[in-house]
C-alpha positions in Angstrom: 0.1 0.1 -0.3 1.5 4.0 -1.0 1.3 5.1 2.7 3.7 8.1 2.0 0.1 10.4 1.8 -2.4 10.6 3.7 -5.1 11.6 2.0 -8.4 10.4 2.8 -10.9 9.2 -0.1 -14.7 9.8 0.2 -16.5 8.5 -2.7 -19.0 10.8 -4.2 -22.3 10.0 -3.1 -25.5 9.7 -5.8 -27.4 12.2 -6.2 -31.1 11.2 -5.6 -34.1 11.1 -8.0 -37.5 12.6 -6.6 -40.3 11.9 -8.7 -42.0 15.3 -10.1 -44.4 16.9 -8.3 -48.3 16.8 -9.1 -49.1 20.4 -11.0 -52.3 21.7 -10.7 -53.5 19.1 -8.4 -54.3 16.6 -11.6 -53.9 13.2 -11.0 -51.8 11.2 -13.0 -52.2 8.0 -14.4 -51.3 4.8 -13.6 -49.6 3.7 -16.1 -47.4 7.3 -15.6 -47.0 6.2 -11.4 -45.5 2.8 -12.2 -43.2 4.4 -15.1 -41.7 6.6 -12.5 -41.9 3.9 -9.9 -40.1 1.7 -12.6 -37.0 4.2 -13.3 -37.0 5.6 -9.8 -35.4 1.5 -9.2 -32.9 1.2 -12.2 -31.9 4.2 -10.6 -31.3 3.4 -7.1 -30.0 -0.6 -8.8 -27.1 1.6 -10.7 -26.3 3.9 -7.7 -26.2 1.1 -5.3 -24.1 -1.3 -7.5 -21.7 1.8 -7.6 -21.3 2.1 -4.3 -20.4 -2.0 -4.3 -17.9 -1.4 -7.0 -14.2 -1.8 -5.4 -13.4 0.7 -8.8 -15.8 3.2 -8.0 -13.5 6.0 -9.4 -13.4 4.8 -13.0 -17.1 5.1 -13.2 -17.4 8.5 -11.3 -14.1 10.3 -12.8 -13.9 10.6 -16.4 -10.2 10.1 -16.1 -10.2 6.4 -16.4 -12.5 6.2 -19.8 -10.0 8.5 -21.6 -12.8 8.0 -24.8 -11.4 10.6 -26.4 -7.5 8.7 -26.7 -6.8 7.2 -29.7 -7.2 3.2 -29.5 -4.6 1.2 -29.3 -3.3 -1.3 -32.1 -2.7 -4.6 -31.5 1.3 -5.1 -32.8 4.1 -7.6 -31.8 6.8 -5.4 -33.0 9.4 -5.3 -30.5 10.8 -1.9 -29.2 13.9 -1.2 -30.3 16.0 1.5 -28.6 17.5 4.3 -30.3 21.7 4.1 -30.5 21.9 7.7 -29.2 20.4 9.5 -26.4 17.1 10.6 -27.2 14.6 12.6 -25.4 11.2 13.9 -26.8 9.8 17.4 -25.7 6.5 16.6 -26.7 3.6 19.5 -27.1 0.6 19.6 -24.6 0.3 23.0 -24.2 -0.6 24.0 -20.8 1.9 21.4 -19.4 5.1 19.4 -19.4 5.7 16.2 -20.7 9.0 14.6 -21.8 9.8 10.9 -22.7 13.6 9.8 -22.7 14.8 7.1 -24.5 18.4 5.5 -23.7 20.2 3.5 -25.4 20.9 0.3 -23.2 16.9 0.4 -23.7 15.7 2.2 -20.9 12.6 4.2 -21.1 11.8 7.2 -18.8 8.4 9.3 -18.9 9.3 12.5 -16.9 5.3 14.0 -16.5 3.2 13.8 -19.2 0.8 16.7 -19.5 -2.9 17.3 -18.4 -5.3 14.4 -18.0 -8.8 14.2 -19.1 -10.0 15.3 -15.7 -8.0 18.3 -15.2 -7.8 19.9 -11.6 -8.3 23.6 -12.4 -11.0 25.5 -14.5 -7.8 25.3 -17.8 -10.2 22.4 -19.5 -8.8 23.4 -23.0 -5.9 21.1 -22.3 -8.4 18.4 -21.2 -6.6 14.7 -22.0 -3.8 16.8 -23.9 -0.7 14.5 -22.1 -2.8 11.1 -23.7 -3.5 12.7 -26.7 0.4 13.6 -26.9 2.0 10.9 -25.5 0.2 7.0 -26.3 0.9 7.9 -29.9 4.6 8.0 -29.4 4.7 5.5 -27.6 2.7 2.9 -29.2 4.8 4.3 -32.9 8.1 3.0 -30.6 5.8 -0.1 -29.9 7.2 0.5 -26.6 5.2 -2.2 -23.7 7.5 -0.6 -20.5 8.5 2.0 -19.1 10.7 1.1 -16.3 10.7 4.8 -15.0 7.7 7.2 -14.1 8.9 10.4 -12.8 6.2 13.0 -11.2 7.9 16.1 -11.1 4.8 17.1 -8.3 1.5 16.7 -8.1 0.2 19.2 -10.4 -2.7 17.8 -12.8 -0.8 19.2 -15.9 2.3 17.3 -14.9 1.0 14.8 -14.1 -2.6 13.7 -15.3 -1.5 12.5 -18.3 0.2 9.5 -16.5 -3.5 8.3 -15.4 -4.2 7.1 -19.3 -0.4 5.2 -19.3 -1.5 4.0 -15.4 -4.8 2.8 -15.9 -4.0 0.8 -19.5 -2.9 -2.8 -19.7 -0.5 -2.2 -22.4 2.2 -0.9 -20.6 3.9 -2.5 -17.9 5.5 0.3 -15.5 9.3 -0.5 -13.7 9.0 2.0 -10.6 7.1 5.6 -10.0 9.5 8.2 -8.9 7.8 11.0 -6.5 8.7 14.2 -4.5 6.0 12.9 -1.5 4.1 15.9 -1.3 0.5 15.9 0.4 -1.6 16.8 -2.9 -5.4 16.1 -1.8 -7.0 16.4 -5.2 -8.5 13.6 -7.9 -5.9 13.5 -10.2 -3.0 12.9 -7.3 -5.9 10.2 -5.1 -6.4 8.7 -8.1 -2.8 8.4 -9.5 -1.6 6.8 -5.7 -4.8 4.4 -5.7 -3.6 2.7 -9.8 0.4 2.7 -8.4 -1.3 0.7 -5.3 -3.7 -1.3 -7.3 -1.1 -2.4 -9.4 1.7 -3.2 -7.1 3.6 -0.5 -8.4 6.9 0.0 -6.5 6.8 3.8 -5.8 9.5 5.7 -4.5 10.2 9.2 -2.8 13.3 10.3 -4.2 15.1 13.2 -2.4 18.8 15.9 -3.1 21.6 14.0 -3.8 20.4 10.1 -4.6 21.8 8.3 -7.7 19.4 7.0 -10.1 20.2 3.6 -11.9 19.3 4.4 -15.7 21.6 2.5 -17.4 25.4 1.8 -17.4 25.5 4.8 -19.9 23.9 7.6 -18.0 24.7 9.5 -14.8 21.8 10.7 -13.2 21.3 12.9 -9.8 18.6 14.3 -8.5 19.0 17.8 -7.2 16.0 18.6 -5.6 14.0 18.6 -3.5 16.2 19.2 -0.6 16.2 16.5 2.0 14.0 17.5 5.3 11.1 19.1 5.6 9.4 20.5 2.0 8.4 23.6 0.8 4.8 25.2 1.3 4.9 25.3 -2.4 4.3 22.2 -4.7 6.2 23.6 -7.6 8.9 24.8 -5.4 9.3 20.5 -4.3 9.8 19.7 -8.1 11.4 16.6 -8.4 14.6 18.2 -10.5 17.1 16.2 -12.3 20.5 16.5 -14.1 21.3 13.9 -16.5 24.9 13.4 -18.2 25.3 11.4 -20.9 28.7 11.4 -22.5 30.0 14.7 -22.6 26.4 16.2 -22.8 24.0 16.6 -20.1 20.5 17.1 -19.6 18.4 19.4 -17.0 14.8 18.6 -15.9 13.4 21.5 -13.5 10.1 20.5 -13.4 7.9 23.7 -12.1 10.6 24.9 -9.6 10.7 28.7 -8.7 12.5 31.1 -6.2 12.8 29.4 -3.3 14.1 26.4 -5.0 15.6 27.8 -7.3 17.8 30.0 -5.6 18.9 26.5 -3.1 19.8 25.5 -6.3 22.6 28.6 -6.7 23.9 28.2 -3.6 24.2 24.0 -3.2 25.2 23.8 -6.5 26.7 26.9 -8.4 28.1 26.2 -11.9 27.6 22.3 -11.4 23.9 23.0 -12.4 25.5 23.5 -15.5 23.8 21.8 -18.6 23.8 22.1 -22.5 20.1 21.5 -23.0 17.2 22.8 -20.1 13.8 22.3 -20.0 13.2 25.8 -18.8 11.5 26.0 -15.0 8.1 26.5 -15.0 6.4 26.8 -18.6 8.9 30.3 -19.2 7.7 32.6 -15.9 10.0 35.2 -15.1 9.9 34.8 -11.9 12.0 31.2 -11.9 14.4 32.3 -14.3 16.1 35.2 -13.1 19.6 36.2 -14.6 21.8 33.7 -12.0 20.3 30.7 -12.7 20.6 31.2 -15.9 23.9 31.9 -16.1 24.8 29.0 -14.4 22.9 26.9 -16.6 24.5 28.3 -19.5 22.7 26.4 -21.4 22.9 26.1 -25.6 19.6 25.3 -25.5 16.8 25.6 -23.7 13.0 24.1 -24.1 9.9 25.7 -22.9 6.6 24.3 -22.9 3.5 26.1 -22.5 1.1 27.9 -24.5 2.2 31.1 -25.0 -0.8 33.4 -24.5 -3.7 32.2 -22.2 -4.4 31.4 -19.6 -0.8 32.2 -17.8 1.7 33.5 -21.5 4.0 31.3 -20.8 6.6 31.3 -21.4 7.1 35.2 -21.2 8.7 37.2 -23.9 11.4 38.2 -21.4 12.4 34.9 -20.3 12.8 33.8 -24.1 14.6 37.0 -24.2 17.1 36.5 -21.2 17.8 32.9 -22.4 18.9 34.6 -25.6 21.3 36.6 -24.1 23.1 34.0 -22.0 23.8 32.1 -25.4 20.9 29.7 -26.4 18.7 28.6 -29.1 15.3 28.6 -27.1 12.8 25.7 -28.6 9.3 26.2 -28.1 6.4 23.7 -28.3 3.9 26.3 -28.4 5.6 26.9 -31.9 7.6 23.9 -33.2 5.3 20.8 -31.6 7.0 18.0 -30.1 10.6 18.7 -29.7 13.0 15.7 -30.1 16.9 16.1 -28.7 19.5 13.6 -29.2 22.8 13.3 -28.0 25.9 11.0 -29.4 27.8 12.1 -26.0 29.4 14.7 -27.8 27.0 16.5 -30.4 23.8 17.3 -29.8 20.7 17.6 -32.7 17.3 19.2 -32.7 14.1 17.8 -34.4 11.2 19.4 -34.1 7.6 18.4 -35.8 6.6 21.8 -37.1 
């Protein structure tokens, strides 16, 4: 059982359905009366069935239905790992999602975009994670995801994992998480699926070395050991991956507190060739001190360029360009694939 989170789970109560009142004192016919009774009995029976159903969330939450997602296509083709490190930065609108493919065969998902039932009111990107990620996983014939990294418990990062976890298509090796209690429908559903499928679950902290294959070195830089910060964004699992002479930084939605700690704790050691721009490119998460230390030649933003938040901001894009980085933006370029042979980096875009 996943015990890191003590979130109360209360099923929604089915609404009572009352027969319509008689109008004008007119007596109903027996036929109408018996029809109403039959309808009420059927509704009551359905509600009782939901209450008895051990998987009641699957009936109450649309995120488990994923009706609008692409239909799985049966294939016997085996997954063939790329010969070079390949990282896909998905275009998921307001959200974040990455697929990391390592030549040794390891497959990692770092976030997965918005789910089918967002926790916030910005429903325009409903299901964006599954719609972007699933076709690529199927196209690559990926059947096993060795590691799922949920950077932090916000549905525009975590929601897309529900379509993966609730499917029988994929075997999941383990789930890494910052371990912050966050009682939302998406987060509760995320934990329930992990528990129901018996997937190994691990909370990670600064300094841990992750085994993603012999040819890569992967270290967790944040969140720090001890007590977490109040805001979920700052607690994002931040990871640096080194492949040969090339390096990649994954930052989730870290903001001022986490960024200042990285600067003070690691200094120039946070340098990376490719950076996932923090917090979709907000101004407050991309101050010049941080940018100078990272010194990336490629900066990737994942946002909308407009509503609801205006991320990435023009100022953030300008700041990254000022330090010499090429800025790649999912809302303009579509899915962005960055490939490394250990020495050189190539960039492919969908548009």
